[in-house]
C-alpha positions in Angstrom: 9.1 -2.0 -28.7 11.5 0.4 -26.9 9.3 3.1 -25.9 6.7 0.7 -24.2 9.8 -0.7 -22.1 10.5 2.6 -21.4 6.8 3.5 -20.4 6.5 0.2 -18.0 9.7 1.0 -16.3 8.4 4.6 -15.6 5.4 3.0 -13.9 6.9 0.9 -11.9 9.2 3.2 -10.5 6.4 5.7 -9.6 4.3 2.9 -7.8 7.9 1.9 -6.1 8.0 5.6 -4.9 4.7 6.2 -3.6 4.8 3.0 -1.7 8.7 4.7 -0.4 6.6 7.6 0.3 3.8 6.1 2.4 5.9 4.1 4.6 8.3 7.4 5.2 5.6 9.6 6.4 6.5 10.6 10.3 5.0 8.6 13.3 3.2 6.1 11.6 4.0 2.6 11.3 3.1 0.0 8.9 2.1 -3.5 8.7 0.6 -5.9 6.0 -2.4 -6.8 7.0 -3.4 -10.4 8.3 -6.8 -10.4 7.5 -6.9 -8.9 4.0 -4.9 -11.2 1.7 -6.7 -10.8 -1.3 -5.5 -8.1 -3.8 -6.5 -5.0 -2.6 -8.1 -2.3 -4.8 -10.2 -0.3 -2.4 -8.8 1.6 0.4 -11.8 2.1 2.5 -12.2 -1.8 2.5 -8.5 -2.3 3.6 -9.0 0.6 6.2 -12.3 -1.3 7.4 -10.2 -4.6 8.0 -7.4 -2.8 9.6 -9.8 -1.2 12.1 -11.3 -4.8 12.9 -8.2 -5.7 13.7 -6.9 -2.6 16.3 -5.3 -0.4 13.5 -6.3 3.1 12.9 -6.6 2.8 9.2 -5.2 1.0 6.4 -4.3 1.7 2.5 -3.3 -0.7 -0.6 -0.1 -0.5 -1.6 2.9 -1.9 -3.4 2.9 -3.4 -7.0 1.0 -6.8 -6.0 -1.7 -4.4 -4.2 -1.4 -5.6 -0.6 -3.6 -4.1 2.1 -1.0 -2.1 4.8 -2.4 -1.0 8.3 -1.5 1.9 10.3 -1.3 3.3 13.6 0.8 5.7 15.6 4.3 4.6 16.4 
C-alpha cells in the first residue's frame, strides 16, 4: 500500500514539474483556451483550437488535462 502511494506521489510531482517547465519557457505567454473546454488529450487538436482563436499554438497540460494556448509575449 505504501509503495503505491509513493508511486502516485512521484507521478503527480512529475506532472507538476512538466507543467511548470512549459510555463517558464522564455518569451512565451500561456493562456487557458476559452473554446477548448473538454479534457485535452491531443496537443494537435488543442493547437488547432488555439490557432483559430488567434494564438500561435497550444499544448495539453496539467493534472486536469487543460488546453493552454501560446503566443510570444
